[in-house]
N, C-alpha and C positions, 0 to 999 in steps of 0.2 A: 476539531481532527480526531480521528480516532488516532489512539497511538501502538503500534505495535510492542506490547510484551517482551522482554528475556528477561534470562539470567546470563551469567559472564562469572566465568569460570577462569579462576586464576590462582599459583599457588606464590608460598614465598615460605623466608624463615620463620618455624615459629619463634614467637611473640613480636614478630610486626604486625600478622593481619590487623591487631587494634587502630594501628597508628595508620594503615592504610583505608581500614573503615571508614576510623572517625574523618579522616579528609577527603571522602566521599561522602557521605551522610552527610558534611558542613554545606559541602557545597549543593546541594541535592542531583547530586547525579544518578545517586540511591536512594532504592528504600531501604531496604533491609541487606543485611550482611550475616552473614553464619558462618561461624567455619567450623571446619573438619580438622584432624589429625589424620598421615596420609604416610605411606610408608614409598618414597618416588625410588625407582632408575630409571639411568638417564645417561643419556651415550652426550659427555662431557669432553671436548682435548683430545678426543680419539680415541677415548676409555668410555668402559661403564663405570658410572657411579652409582652412591647410593646416598638417600639422606633423610631424615624427620623433617617435614614440613607441614605445614597448613594449608587446605585447600579452601577459599573464602567463594563463596558464592551468593553470587550478588541480585536483588531483583532491581530492574530497572526496566528502560525503555529503548529499545535497538536503536533510535537516535540519537540517542547520547553517546556513542560508542569513541566516537573519537575525542571526545572532550574526555571522559574516564581517562582512555589510552597514554591522551596526554598529559592530564595529571597522573598518574600511576606513573609514569617515566619521567615526573621530578621527585619521586620518595621510596622507590622500592629498591630495594638492595640491590638487586640483580641485576649487571647488565644486561643479561636477553632471557625477559619473560613470555610467556606463553598468555595472553588473555585474549578466552573464548568465549562466542558470543552462542547462546544455543535460544531459538523464539519459545514462547508458550504460543501451546494449537489450539487450549483452551484460556480461561481465567473467568470463576465469576462474578456477576457484578458489582459485588461489594468492596472483595478485592482490589479489581481492575479504578473503580471509586480512588481508596486508596491510596495505589499507584502515580495516577495523575496527581490528589493534590500536597504529594512527597515530590515528585521529582518538578528536573526544571523545564520549564518551559523554550523549547526554544523559538528561536525567533526568524 
């Protein structure tokens, strides 16, 4: 089966990113996690809030979205988090092989 590889994006409190990444890596739901500090502005409880957060970019496969979402729900500190999936339109063969070897196979 040829998998559709993708990136998943999620923000979290700074300091929480390694816990989330480690959890998903250990379950072979993601192959890689990259952390980027971000400054966010967003609507919450009827007003605009500002926060310093961490953006985590995961390399994974589209068929793992529901499992990743379920696992994140068990450990994320936010009541409402945004998990976004972005398709990879192309990937080199060596990277695709590494992703296949690193990720959990669905049954």
